[in-house]
Structures are given as C-alpha cells and as structure tokens.
N, C-alpha and C positions, 0 to 999 in steps of 0.2 A: 394068422397071427397079425394083430394090428400093430402099426408102427407106434413107437413110443411117443407120447405127447409131451410137448415142451411145458415145463412147469410154468403156471401163470403167476404173475405178480399181483398181489392184492391191490386193489385200486387205491385204498387209503394209503398203503405203504408207498405207492408211487407218487401220489399227489401231495402227501403231507409235507415233505421237504419244501415243495413249492409254496404251500400255505405259510410255512414258517418264514421263508424268504420274503413273501409279500408282507407278512406281519412286521418283520424287521424294517422293511422299506417304509411302510406307512407310519410306524411308530417313530422311526428315525426322522422322517420328514416332519411329523408333528412336533417333535422336540426342536427341530431347526426353526420352524415357523414361530413357536412360542418364544424361543431364545431371541430371534430377530425382533419380534414385537416388544419384548422386554427391553432389549438394547435401545430400540428407537424411543420407547417410553422414557428410559433413563436419560438419554441425551436431551430429549425435549424438556423433561422436568428440570434438568440442571441449567438449561439455557433460558428457560422462561418459567417464572413462578406465577401461576394464574391468580394467586391470592395477592400478588403485588401489582395489580393492574393499574397502569397509568390512567385509564378511563375512570376507575373507581376513585383514585386519588383526586382527580380533577373534580368529580362530583362532590366528594367530601369537603374539598377546599371551598367549593361554591356554597355548600351547606353552612360552613362556618360563617360565611359572609351574609347568608340569608337563612338563619336557623328555622324560620317558620314556613319555609317553602315546602308544602306538602308534595308537590310534584317531584322535587328533588329527592325527598325521602323515599317516594315510591320507586324512582329510578335506581337509587342506591340499593334498596332491598332486592329489587329484581336482578340487578347486575351481580350483587353479592351472592344471591342464591344460585345464579347460573355459574359463576366462577367456582363456587364450592362444589357443585355437582361435578363439574369438569375435573377439578382437582381430586375429588373422591374417587372418580373412575380410574385415574392414574394410580392412586394408592392401592386400590383393589387389584388392578392388573399386576402390580409389583408383588403384592402379597400372594395372590393365587397363582401367578405364573410360576413361582418357585415350586409349589406343590404339583402343578401340572408337569413340570420338567421331571420331577422325581418319579411320578407315575409313568410318564412316557418312557423315561430311561429304563425303568424296571421292565416294562413290556419289551422294549427293544433288546435288552440283555437276555431276557427269557427266550425270545424268538431266535436270536443268534446262537445261544448255547444249545437250544433244541436242534437247530439245523446241523450244527457241528456233531452233536451226539448221533443223529440219525445217519450221517455220512459214515460213521465208524461201524454201524451195524452191518452184518453180512447180508448179501442180497437175497439169500434163500432163508426161509424161516420154516420151522416145523409146522406141519399142517394144523396141529392142535392149537398153535399160537396165532394163526392167521386171523381168526375172528376177533380174538382179544385185541390184536393190533389195530384192526379196523375200527373197533368200538372206541378204543383209547384215542386213536388219531382223530376220529370224528368229534369226540367230546372235547379234546384239547383245541381243535380248530374252532369249534363253536365258542369256547371260552376266550380264545384270542380275539375273534371277531367281536365278541361282546365287550371285551376290555377296550378295544379300539373305539367302539361306539360310545362307551362311557367317556373316554378321553375327549372325543370330538364334541360330545354334548357339554362336557365340563368346560372345554375351551370356549365354546360359543357363549355359555353362561357367564364366564369370567370377562369376556370382551364386552358383553352387553350390560353387565351389572352396573347399577347406578346407586348412589346414596345421597341423601340430603343432610346427613349429620355434619356437625361442625368438625373441622380438622384440628385436633388438639396437638399441643406441643409434645405432650407425653400423655398416653391414655392409660386408664386404669379400669379394671373390671368393676362395674358398679353393682352394688347390692340394692335391693328394693328398700324403700323407706320402712322404718319400724312400724308405722301405722299410717293408713291413709287419712288424709285430712281433706276438708272441703277445698276443691280446686278454685283458685282465683283466676279471673280472666287473664289469658296469656297476653303479654305486652305485644303491641303491633308496631312499635318503633324500636330502633336499635339502642336508644338511650332515653332516660326519663326526662320529663319537662321540669322546669324550675318549680312549678306548682306541686308536682309529685314529690320532689325532694323535700319541700318545705313541710308537707303533711306527714313525712316519715322521719326516721332518725338514722340516716344511711351511713354514718361514719362517726369517728371519735368526736364527741361534743355536738353531734347533730349537724344539721345543714350548715355548710360553710365553716364548721368548727366553732360556731358562735356560742354554743351552750344555751341557746334560747329556744324554749319550747313554743310550738304553735298552739298549745293548749294550756289554758289557765285553770281548768277544773280538776286539779289534782289535790290530794289531801295535804295538810300541813302537820298532821299528827298521826302517829302509828306506834305500835309497841310489839316487840317480839315476845315479850313475856305474856301479855294478855291476848295477843293475836289481833288487837285492834287494827283494822285497815290493812292487815296482811292477807291478801287474797290467796296467795300460794307461796310456797318455799320449796325448792327442789335442789338436790345436790348437783354440783358441777364435777365432771369426771376428773379433771386435772386442775390443780390450783394455779391461778395466774392473775395478774393485775389488769389485763385488757378489758375494755368496757363493752357492754352490750350494744348492738345496733339493731334497728327494727325496720321491717318493711311489711305493711299489712298486718297479718296475724302471725308473722314469723319473727323470731329473735335469734340472732347469731352470736356465737362466741368462738374463741380459739383456745386451744390448750396444747402444751407440748412438754416433753421430757427430753432427756438426752437421746432416747431411742425412737421416739415417734412424735408426729405432728398431726394434730386433729382439728376438725371444725365441727361445731355442734349447732343443731337447729332445733329450736323449741317452739311449741305451740303457745302463743301468748295468752290464749283463753284459759288454759289450765296448767301450764308449765310442763306439759309432757314432752320428753325428749323424742323428737320425731326421727332424727337420724344423727349418727356420730360416725364421721368418716375420716380415715387417715389419708394423708397426702401420699404416703408410700415412698419407696426409695427412688431417687431421681439421678440420672447421669450427671456427674460433675459435683455432687454433694460430697463435701469432705467428711470422711468417716469419723474424724475426731470432733467431738462436740465443742462448740465455741465457749469461750469464757463469758459468763454472765453473772449479774448480781443476783443474790438470793431473792430479793423482793421482785425483781423483774422476771426471772426465770427464762425459759426458752421461747415464750410467746408473749412478750410484753406489748407488742403493737396490736392495736384494735383493727378488726377486719373492716371492710367497706362493702356496701352493696348498692346496686343500681336498679334493683327490682327484677333483674334478669338472672344475675349470678351473684355469688358472694365471693369475695377475694380475701386471701389471708397471706401474711408474710411472717417469717420466723427468723430467729436469731442466727440460724445456720445458712441463711441466704435462700431458702426455698420460698417460692411464691406460687400460689395455686388458685384456681377458680373452680367452684362447684355450682351446679344448677340447683334449683329449689327442691329437687327430688333427691339430692345427695349424690348425683353422678359427677365425677370429676371431669370437667370440661377440658382443662389443660393444666400443666404444671411445668415449672422449670426452676433451675437453680441459678442464682445470680452471682455465684462465687462466694467464697468465705469473706465475711466482712472483717476489716481491720479495725475492730472496735473492742476495747477492753471491757466494756460493761454489757455488751449485747445490743444488737440493733433494736430500737424501740420506736422509731418514727412510724406513726400509723399511716394508713393508705387513704388516698383521695381518688375520686373518679371525676372525670370531665367528659361529658358526651360519651363517646365510645372509647375512651382512653382511661387506663389505670395509671395514676401518677404516683411515683415512688421517690421519696427523698432518701438518697444514699450518701450520708456524710460519714466519712471515715478517714483514718490515717492522720497525717500531721497538718494538712492544708498546703504543704509545699510539694507533695508527692503526686498530685493530680488524680487522687483516687476518688474524691467526692464528686457527685454528679446528680442530676435529676434524670430519671428514666420514665418514659411513657410507653406502656404496652397496649396493644389492641385488646380490648376486653373480651372479644369473642374468641381469639386465638392464642393470646399470650405473646405474639410476635412483637418485636420492638418497633414502635411507631416513630420515636425519635429519642435521641440522647443528647443532653445538654453538653456544652463545653465544660471541661473540668472546673469545679468550684474551688475558689481559693480559701477553703475553710477546713478545719479538722473535724473530728467526730462530734456529732451532736445528738441529742435525744428528744428534741422537740418534734412536733408533728406539723405538717404543712397545712395551709388553708387555701381555699379557692374563693376569691371575692369578685363581686361585680360592682364596679364603681358607678355604673350608670352609663358610662362611655366605653368601657372595655372590661374584659375579664382578666384577672391576674392570679397567678399561682405564687403564693407568698411562702417563703421558707426562712428559717432563722438558724444561724450558727455563728459562732465567734469568727470575726467581729461584725459580720454583715447580716442585715436584713435585706433580702433580695427578692425581686419580683420577676417572674418569667411569663412569657406568652404561652398559655397552655396548648395552643395549636401547633407551635413550632419548637418550643424549648429555648427560644432566644431570650437572653437577659434583657429586661426593660429598664430596671433601675436598681440601685443598691444604696443603702445607708449604713454607715458605721455606728452601731448602737449597742453592741453586745460584747461580753467578755466571759471568761471562765467556761464552765461546762454547762452548756445551754440545754435545759430540759423544758421549761415552760414554752407553750406554743403561742404564736401570734393570735390576735383577734382583731376583727374589723368592726367598727361601729362609729356612729357620728361622723362618717366621712373620713375616718383616720384609721391607720394600721397601728395597733399597740403591741409593743414587745416589752418584756421586763425580765430581769435576771438579777439575783442577789449579787451585790458587789459592783454593779454597774449602774443601771438606771431604768426607769420606766420612760419609754420614748413614744411620742405620738407623731406618726409620719404621714404626710399628705401623699396619696398614691398616684398623683397625676404627673409625676416627673419623668425624666429620662436620664440615663447615665448615673453618675455618682451624685446623689442628692443630699449628702450629709450636711452640707452647709446651706442648702436652699429649701429643703422640704421637711425638716424636723420642726414641727409646730411648737412643741414644748417637751420638756423632760422633767422628771422628778426622781428623788432618791430615797424616799421613806417607804417602809413596809414592803420591800421588794421580795418576791417569791423565789424559792429555789427549785420547786417542783411544780406546784399548782399554776395553772394558766390564768391570765386575766379574764374578766367578764365585763362587757360594756352593755348597758341597758339603753343606749342611745343618748343618754344625758350624763351618765357617770361611769367611771371605771373602778372596778373592785379588785383588790388583790388579797390573797390569803397565803400565809406562810406555814412552814412546818413547825414554827415555834408558837402557833396559835394566834397570830396577829392578823387582823383584818383592817384594810385601809381603803378609803374611798376618795377618789379625785373627781373634780369636774372635768368632763371629757373634752370640752371645747377649750378651756383656758388652762387646765393643769393645776388649779387650786386644790389643795388638800382640804376635803370637807370634814372628814372625821377619821379616827383611828381607834381601834379597840383591841386590847390584849386579853385573851382568854386563858385561864389557868388549866394546866394539864390537858391541853388539846394540841393536836398536830394535824395540819391540813396538807394532804398530798393529792387528794381528789380535787378536781377543778370545780369552781362554782357554776351553778346553772340558774336560769331565770324562767319562771313560769308565771305569766301574768305580771303582777307587781311584787312577787315574792322571790327571794333568792334562797337557794338550797346549797349548803356546803356541808359535805360529809367529812368528819374527822376520821383518822385512821382506826379509832376504836369502834366505829360504827354509829356514833351519834351524829345526827344531822342538825345543824343550826339553821333555822328558818328565819330570815330577816325580811323586813319591809324595805323594798328599794326606796331610797330617798337620800336627802341631804344630811340626815342625822341617823345615828345608829339606833335601830329599834328591833329588838328580838321578838319575833312572833311566837315561836315555839321551839322545843327541842324534842326530837324523836329518836328512838334507839332501835337498831336492828339486832343488837346483841352479838355482832360478829364483825371482825376487822374488815375495813373497806379501804382499798387503795384505788379502785376504779372510779370512773365518773358516771353519774346516772344517765339513763335514757328516758325520754318522756313520750307518752302517747295520749290519746283521748281518755282522760280520767285516770290515767295510770302512770306510775313511776317504776322503772325496772332498775334494780341495783345488783351488781355482782359483789358478793362478799368474798371472804377468803376461801370458803368451802361451798357456799350456797348461792343460788340465784333467787332473788326476791321480787315479787310483784306487789306493789303497794297501790291500793285503790279503795274508795269508799264502798263498804259492803251494803248490799241492798237490804233495806229494813222491811 
C-alpha cells in the first residue's frame, strides 16, 4: 500500500494571484506617473504661456520699426513655429493624459478585483476544473500583460507627440471644401504687403476703406433684364447688407440669423459656392438674440481678409477666423454688445492684428473701446482705454500719412486716431453728432467725416491731443449723408444721401463745386471710384455712373433688378455686388 500523495496545487492557480498583484502595481504606478506629468504640465502652463513670449514680442516690436527687415521676419516665423510646437505638445499631453488615466485606472481596478476574488476561492479545486483554471489564468495573464504594454506604448506616444497646427481659441471640426479649386501659392509671411492689399479688396470699401479701385477696366453699363455684362448671378444663403471682399480668386461674405452665424466663400471665376461654414456655439455667447434693425440683420458688418484667413464679426459679439479651405482657425465671443440697433462696424486688419471698433452704451459708462486681436490665434494683443463715445455704426479705416500709420474711428462727438501698434490715442477732433453711420475716408492728405445734422469736416492728421481748434482745415454743411460714406478722388469729396442728393466739394479748400438732387432715388450704398468714373448704387439696384470732375456729368445708368444696400467690390475687369438675395459679377463678356 502506497502512502497517500499530497494534492498538488495547479501552477497557474498558485502564480495567478501574484500576476494580478504585479498588474495592479504596474498599472497603479503608470497612473501615478501620468497624473504627476499632467500636474507638472498644468502648473507650467499656468505659470508661463509660450505663446506670450517676451522674445517674440521684442521681435515684433522691432519689425514695426523696420517692416522691410527680412531677417526679422525669418526670426519671427522660426520662433513662432517653435513656440507653437511647444504649446501644442502641452495641449496634447493634457488631452491624452486624461484618456490614459482612464485606461490605466480600469486595468488597476480589474487587477485588484481579480486578486480579491481569487483570495476567496477554496484552495482545493475539483480535478476536472484544474485544466480549465490553468487555461483561464494563463489567458487572463496574457491579456493583462498585453494591456500594460498598450498603456506604456500609448504613454510614450502621448509624451512624444508633436503638432505644428495653430492653437485656436475655440476649435471646430472642419469639413472638406465643397469642391477643390486651383491652389494659390501659400503666403510666406505672417501678413500681406501694402502692394498685396492694394491689388485686392480686403475689407469694406477696399484698401484703407477708400472706395477706390486699383483697376479702371470695368464696365459702365449692364442689364439684369438682357444679361448684358452680367457674367454670373448666384443666390446668397442668408439675406444681409454686408459687402463682398476679395482676395485672389476668392470672394467672402457673411450671413446670420438668430440661430446661426456663417461665412461664405465663392469662386470669383464662376460664382460657385466653395464652402459655407458656421461659427458654431461659443462659450459666453448670450443665448438671447440681440436687438437689431431689419435692414441690418444679425450680420451687418463686412468681413476682412489678409490673404491668410478671413475674419467675421456678428451682432451677438461672436468673432471668428477661417482659413481659405473653410477650417475654423479660432473663434471667441466678445460679450453682448450694448447696442440698440446691432453692431455693424466692419473689421480692419493691420499687419498680424485684427482691429475691432466696439462702440456701445452711453459714452459715460466706459463700455466703448478698440480691441486688437492676434490674427493667428484670436488672443488679445491690446485693448484701448475706454472711449468717451456712445454706440456708433461707422466702420474704422487705417491710413498711412507718409510719416505714420493711424487707425481712425468716428463716433459722437469725436473723430479719433490711434496707434495701431499699441492702441494709444494719438489725437481727437470734435466733429460729429447724432447716430454716426458714415465711415471716415482719407484723401488729399486729409481725414474726412460727415454726418447729417452736423457737418463735413476735413481734418489734418499730423496733430497730437485735442486738435479740434488747430487741425480742422475746413468744414461744410450741405448735402450731408446719413448712411453712405464720403468718397475722395484726391481732388474732390463726394457725398450721397438717402434722399437722392449728390454733392461735390473741393478737397483742399472746401468749396462746394456742385449739387444734384435725383428723384425717387435713395443712396445707402457708399460711392466707389474706378479710374475716373464714380459708381453709386441706389437701394433699388440702379447704379448711377458719374464722371469724376468739377461739374455733374452722368455717364450711364445700369440696373441689377434687385435691391442693393451693400457697397461694391472691384477687381481686374470686374465689379462684384451683393443684392438683397443674390451675388452678381459684372464684367465685359468676351466677344
């Protein structure tokens, strides 16, 4: 009789709890490491913003003083690229670290629970279950080890990952453009040259808000009924009065309702809508729609572009930037505007800054200001001191006097000039009253502002401080506009009113040269100059074409057959006009 043998313990059953404990230790340690890295990253991110680099600021300040220095531009691009990569890595670590903690925590809990469960099992098992236990234990151990490997690999990937994309204020999932178009050369500088701006139509009323086209070869006659010189006509998704802007072969518009805010990009060759993108819901946006005028709607302000991105602002305070493929680069809400008619001041760009005139409130509450945003990120570059003005609906202009650049804004009672680099006030002149809608214009070395019930003022731009008594060259009181902005051809100033009156003054001396009252016509669109011809659209869609000069001379009348509240945009051989429902391209048809 052989002695009874001691029941043997299955190997897996004996070693499996140890594997569970090791798995718990490794996964727990992994979670601790990830958490520590995320905490360090958070502390460093809050204590130092790599996008707010003193070195980058110094280089940009130097570039303002020496804008043609190619070496400075290269240094700025290189440092900016380096900082953005660094910042992007921090953002990715924060985003992916959270997921790694979730996965690591799940493995840790699984291992701990399994170890506890195994402790509760009896030490002896039925023989027929031994092999099943061994197989199950081995398989589960392999799974645990595999999951640990995945976690470690994912952790290494998260820590090493880099990105070169811009850091947006708010990101949105971008859809592909509706149709591919011929790619134009990508810009190599952070902002356009003055020559590039002059060859395009980058903002309301074109370069510097002058209303002057670089091209004279545009038609003076067209007809919506016969199709004469109408190259194409396409619908606009949402009705609005904002005007088209142009860059290369792209045309941009904005549209909005109570519920949505959009930007549209058209191909100028055929009018095809390349993309239509919504801004989306932004943090801080008031869910209650603002109070607006029926004519202005929720997107009265014209967009601006610098050839890199297109920028749009809406009556609810949303401002956004899109690249030329329709991807939203950044967006933010500026707060609900205290404006009874709806914010309608159009945007301006200066170098790598987006300049925004925000006039609101009573003028005594400190709500009005000028805001400059970084065009690449939407971050605030500077904010002016509170402006002593109430709400206004005029648009700003950026001028170059030959000695300095000035950002000119108009609101009751002041015409004010700011340094676009710093936001510091340079001068102010008391020249306005009432609800200011017409925008300033610069020509013949003078800044012109006009508003019904006050005056047309010609201001010399080389002053400092309050220049009301020293730098107003002349003023006049006839033919003052209520909506339409002045036009200066370098020798004369032209005004158009909503009652159909057109008045011309000598720009240098202020002498009234002529005045013409037209029946059954109302001008709300601002006049434009192409060559020696003046184009003024009335609200019914008829364009009066005049010969620029010291006497009134009508060259032609042309009809679009649709209401027009916007101002035209000009390109080589073409005029683009937004009607109430449609977008028109006017040009001579090939014979």
